[in-house]
N, C-alpha and C positions, 0 to 999 in steps of 0.2 A: 384473854386468858388460854392459858394453855390445854388443848383437849385431853380427856382423859384416857388415860393409858388403853390402847386397844381400839379405839376408835379411827374412823376412816378419814382422812382429808377430805374435805369438801371446797368444791370451787365456789366462787361469789353466785349466790341465786342467780343472779343476772347475765352471767356470762353464755350460758348454753343458751337461753333467748336472745343474747344480743347477737350471738354467732348465728343464730338459726335466720334473723331476720336477714342478717347480710347475705346468707346463701342463697334467697332469693333474687338479690342484686346481681346483674349479668356479668359485673367485674368482681372477680375474687370469689366467684360462688363456689368452684372447687378448694379453695384453700380453707374456704370458712367451714366446708364439709371436714375436712380434715380433722381441724380443731374441735368441733362438734362433736365428732366420733371419738378423741382421743378425752373429752370430758364425760363423755356417757360412760365410760367404764371406770369411774372413780371408786367405785365401791372395791373394784381390786387389786387397789394401791395399797401395798403392805405397811406397815407401821414404821419399817426401815426406811421404806421412800419417801415418808412423807415431807421433810425439808426438801426434799428436789421438787416432789409435786407443789407445794405451797410457794415456790420460787416460782413456777410456771404459771400457777394462778395469779400471783401478783403480776407479772409479765404481762399477761392476757388484760388484765382490768386496767393495769396503766397505760398498755398501748392499742389493745386490741381495737379499740373505737376508731382509730385511724385506717383509714381504709391503705394507706401508702403502707403500711408495714403489715400487709397481710401473708406476704410472702414469709417473711421471719416468724410471724405468730404461728405460720403453720408447720415450718422447718423446726420450730422450738417445741411444738405440741407432738411432733414426730418422732423428735431426738427424745424427748422424754419417754413416750410409749415405747421406745426402742430398746430404752434404758432398765425399763421397771416390768413393763410387760412382756408374755413371751408369746406375741400371735405375729405368724407368718404374714398376717395380712398387713403388719407394720414397715415391712420387708418389700412391699409390694407398694405400698405406701411412699417409702422412700423412693423406689424405682420411678413412678409417677411423677414424682417431685421433680425428678433428675431428669424426666424426657420431657416436661412442661417447661421448665425455668432453665434447664442446663446442669450438668454437672458440678461445673466450677462455680457457678453461682450456688448452688446448694450447699456445696462444700464450704463456701466461704461465708454462708448464713448459718450453717452449723457451728462453724468456729465462733461466731456470734453469739449464737445461744449458748455454749459453753462457757463463754465468757460471763453470760446473764446468769446462767443457772448451777454451774457446778460447784462444788460445796469446799474444794480443799484445793489448795495449789498443785497438788501432784494428779489433779484432773481425773477423780474416780469415776465417775459418770461417763465423761469422753471417752475415757480406757474401754469401758463395757459398750459403748455404741460401736466404737472402731473395730473391736474385736469381732460385734456381731455381725457387721457390714462386711468385715475381712474374715469370715470364717472359714470358707473355702480355702482363701489362700494362706491361711495360718494351718489348716489341715494337709497342707502341701496339694491338694487338688485343685481340679480347675472347675468351675460350674458348669453343672450338668442341666441338658436339656434343649428342648428345642428353642430356635431362635426368637420366636416371639412369647413364650411362655416363661418357665421358671428358669431357664438359662439366661436370657434376656435381664428376667427380674436379678439375680444373682449377679450379672455382669455388671449394670448399672449400681447395684450396692458396693460392689467392688472400686467402681470408680469414685464412689460418692467416699466409702472408708480411706483409699489412698489420699484422695485428695483432702479431707479432714485430717488426717495424720502429717500430712505435709503443709500446713498451714503455717507460716509464720516460721519457718525452718531457716529461712534467709533474711531475718530482721534482726541478726545481731545478737551482742550480748543482752538485749533487754529481755528476749523469752527464753535463753538459756542460763535459768538460775546457777547452773555449775556446768563444768565440762564433764562432759562423761568421760566414766572412767574406761578405761579400754579395756573389749572382751578380748581374754588369751589363752581360754580353756574352754572345752566342748560344755563343761558343766555351768560355766559362767554365762553361754549363749545360751543354753536351754533354759536355765532361771530368767534370762530376760526376754525370752520370749515366751514363756509360760506364765511369768508373777509380774514384768515389768509393765509400770504405766506409760501411757500416751506421752506424758512429762519426758519420762526416761528414752523412749524410743526417739523421739524429736532430738534430744541431744547426739543420740549416737548418730540420726540422718544427719544431721548438721555437720559431723565430723565427715561422714561420707561424702555429701555433695560438695564439700568444699574441694576434696580430689576424689571422685569417684571410681578413678582407675588407679589409685595408689597404695601403698603397702597394706593400710587397713582393710580398705575394700578386698584385698587378694588373700587376707588374714580371714576376714568374716567369713569369705566364699569356701576356703580351705576348711576353717572350722564348720559350717554348715553341711559340707558333704560327709564328713565324719560323725557328725551329730544324726545325720539324714533328717534335715530339718531345710528343705526346698524353701521356707517361706522367708530364710536368711536371705537366700541366693536372689529370690524375686525382690528382696528389699533392694539389694545392691544395683539390681538392674535398674528397678523404679529411679533408683537415685542416679544411676549413669542417662537415664531417659529426661530425669529432671533437669540435668546438666547440660544435655542437649537442647532442650527447650530454652535455657537461660542464654546460652549462647547466642541461639538464635534470635532470641529478642535482642540482644546486645549489638549482633551485626546490622539486624534490622535499624535499632537506633543510631550507628555511625552512618550507614547509608542516609538516612534521614538528614542526619547533619551535616554532612558532605555535600550533598545536594544543596542544601541551606545557603552555608558558606559559598558554594560558587556563584551564588546571585543567577543562575540561568533558571529557566521554567523546567519542569520535569520533563516537556516535550524537549526541548533545546538538550537538556543533559543526556535523555536517552539516546538523540541522535549522536551526539558528542561518543556514547560508549559503545556505536552500533546496535543498539536494542529495539524496543518498541517502548512508546510510553505506558501502556497496560502492564508490561513485563518490568518495567522500574516501578511501578507503582507495586507490584506484588514483592520487590525487594524492600521497598521502603516501609509497606504494613508487615514483612515479615513472613508473609504466607508462602514466600519461596526465598530460598538462603542461596546467594550469589555464591559459584565457584571462587578458589581461591585466586585464580587470576583473573576474573572479573570484578572481585572486589580491588585487585590492585590497578585494574585499569580505572576504576570507579574515585580510588583515589587521586590516582595522577589527571582524569578528567578534572576534579575539582579543584586540585591546585592550578592546572593550566587557566581554568576558566578564571579563578580569583586573581590571577595574573593578567588576565587580558583587559578585566572590567576595573582592575586600579586605576589605571590614567583615568577614565571615565569619571571614577567616583571622586578622584582628586582636583579634577576640572569643575566637577558639580559642586565640591565643597567652595571651591576659589569664585565660585559666581554667586 
């Protein structure tokens, strides 16, 4: 039965008790407290937010009993709180989740929550959450405060907002329903920043990350300066950092592949290129990126080792 107009959406009666019981368990206690806190504020959820709230309650009712989904439940509850409630404490909770679980993981979970909870293809609620998390950046300022207080909360929230915004932009055409219409005027850039959705922003980001030092990136930067909108300059810088990170990952994958193809152990391969096994391991895992000269040396060493081992492999097959 459809609730009468003006009524407040209520969670399933068992849900608060369910998460209350789980909160007394050692594992997931803090995560359960986050869910319980959001559910306790049900009376403040306004009518226009009812669909989103009901989706959250349905998700919690379906998956909340599984302790393996505690993190997703907590992040989903916080996602809805950020979208529909005006409590600074929810920003603090988001920062706490980032500290506890890691910002990258929380951003991925927020993206999953977005897919489970958002109500339209243009992602209106995800847009609200991203705008809230990135509020200082969109205003053109930097998070203020001491390193352990409000400043730390704002910085962690900005990391989460950035991570959520960039989710899936390298997934190809599947996520990009239509290519972005290039921004060519100051007014268009201002409208995109002020009124655009996350779905629109991601389409433009996908164009930028494809060539973050190309003409479109330079054009956006120039328009942002004329419009006095440093947020757009920051977005281009983020795209360049994102590009650096993807290139670093690609180099690490290539180093791993070349070492594997050589047939040598990492210790043997490290000796061949004149470095230590631990240093080579840092190249393989991407924590350190080798110089261009060293990467060429790695390629040559892999080819040489493959050639040296080829006769042994042939004789082994013949035997």
